[in-house]
C-alpha positions in Angstrom: -1.1 -15.1 -6.4 -4.2 -13.5 -4.6 -5.3 -9.4 -4.7 -7.4 -8.4 -1.9 -8.8 -4.7 -1.5 -10.1 -3.8 1.6 -12.2 -0.8 0.7 -15.3 0.9 2.0 -16.8 4.7 1.4 -16.8 5.1 5.2 -14.1 5.8 7.9 -13.9 4.2 10.7 -15.3 0.7 9.9 -12.1 -1.3 10.3 -10.5 -1.3 7.2 -7.1 -1.1 8.2 -7.6 -3.6 11.3 -9.2 -6.2 8.5 -6.0 -5.7 6.2 -3.1 -5.5 8.9 -4.6 -8.6 10.7 -5.5 -10.2 7.8 -1.9 -9.9 6.5 -0.4 -10.4 9.6 -2.1 -13.9 9.9 -1.6 -15.1 6.4 2.7 -14.2 7.3 2.3 -16.5 10.3 0.8 -19.4 8.3 3.9 -19.3 6.1 2.4 -17.1 2.8 4.4 -14.6 1.7 2.5 -11.2 2.0 2.6 -7.6 0.7 0.4 -5.0 2.3 0.1 -2.0 0.5 -0.9 1.3 2.4 -3.0 3.4 0.1 -4.4 5.5 3.0 -2.4 9.0 3.5 -3.2 8.5 7.3 -0.9 5.9 7.0 -2.4 4.1 9.7 -1.5 0.3 8.1 1.9 1.9 8.9 1.8 2.9 11.9 0.3 -0.4 13.1 3.0 -2.6 11.8 5.5 0.0 13.8 6.8 1.8 10.9 6.4 5.6 11.5 7.2 8.1 8.1 10.1 10.6 9.1 11.9 12.1 6.5 12.9 11.2 3.4 11.8 7.8 4.2 9.9 6.8 0.3 6.5 6.0 0.2 3.7 4.9 -2.1 3.9 7.9 -3.0 7.2 8.0 -4.2 6.2 5.3 -6.2 3.7 6.9 -7.8 5.5 10.0 -8.4 7.7 8.1 -10.6 10.7 8.5 -8.2 10.8 4.6 -7.1 9.5 1.5 -7.9 7.4 -0.8 -5.2 10.4 -2.8 -5.0 12.6 0.0 -3.8 9.7 1.5 -1.2 8.7 -1.7 0.6 10.2 -2.9 3.9 10.0 -6.1 5.6 8.2 -5.8 8.9 8.0 -9.4 10.2 8.6 -12.4 8.4 7.0 -13.2 5.3 5.4 -9.7 5.5 6.4 -6.8 3.7 4.6 -3.5 4.0 4.7 -0.6 1.2 4.1 2.1 3.6 2.1 5.6 3.4 2.3 9.0 4.9 0.2 12.0 4.4 2.1 13.3 1.1 -0.2 10.5 -0.7 -3.5 13.0 0.2 -1.9 15.5 -2.8 -1.4 12.5 -5.3 -4.9 12.8 -6.8 -4.4 16.4 -7.6 -0.6 16.1 -8.6 -1.8 13.7 -11.4 -4.9 15.0 -12.5 -3.3 15.6 -15.9 -1.2 12.8 -16.0 -2.3 10.7 -19.1 -2.9 7.0 -17.9 -3.3 8.2 -14.1 -5.8 5.6 -13.3 -2.9 2.9 -14.3 -0.6 3.6 -12.0 -0.9 1.5 -9.4 -1.7 -1.9 -11.7 1.3 -1.0 -13.3 3.6 -0.3 -10.5 2.0 -3.5 -8.7 2.8 -5.9 -11.8 6.2 -4.7 -11.9 6.9 -5.6 -8.1 5.3 -9.0 -8.8 7.3 -10.0 -11.9 10.3 -8.9 -9.7 9.1 -10.6 -6.5 6.2 -12.3 -6.5 3.8 -13.0 -3.4 1.5 -15.3 -2.3 -1.2 -12.3 -1.0 -1.3 -8.6 -2.1 -3.3 -6.8 0.4 -4.2 -3.3 -0.1 -5.9 -1.3 2.4 -7.6 1.4 1.0 -8.8 4.9 1.9 -12.3 6.1 2.1 -13.6 8.1 -0.4 -16.8 9.7 -1.5 -15.0 11.3 -4.5 -15.6 10.3 -7.8 
């Protein structure tokens, strides 16, 4: 199982395009792929046809401890699962600022997902960030 994070500090450099096309291409080759949309703009989710409305669970719910990644993920094509995002994710950094071990939340939730449902590839579409 391979974990791939597509990241760059600058926006508009093709992170989402790369993430979505890589995930789709690997899924077409028969690989089991899970794409995690970690950008509050949610363009990976939109590219794969999932518009988050109402109470649809997202990665934010997993970070908040309200859902597991297994409860949040959606099968969007054969062999391709998406863990969607939405604008609520922008508040997560501030909301989790005082949470002990906050830097381990993503790692721990991903490990829990992979224990219950192994994938060949886990691809993370990361947001642009100039923050610390």
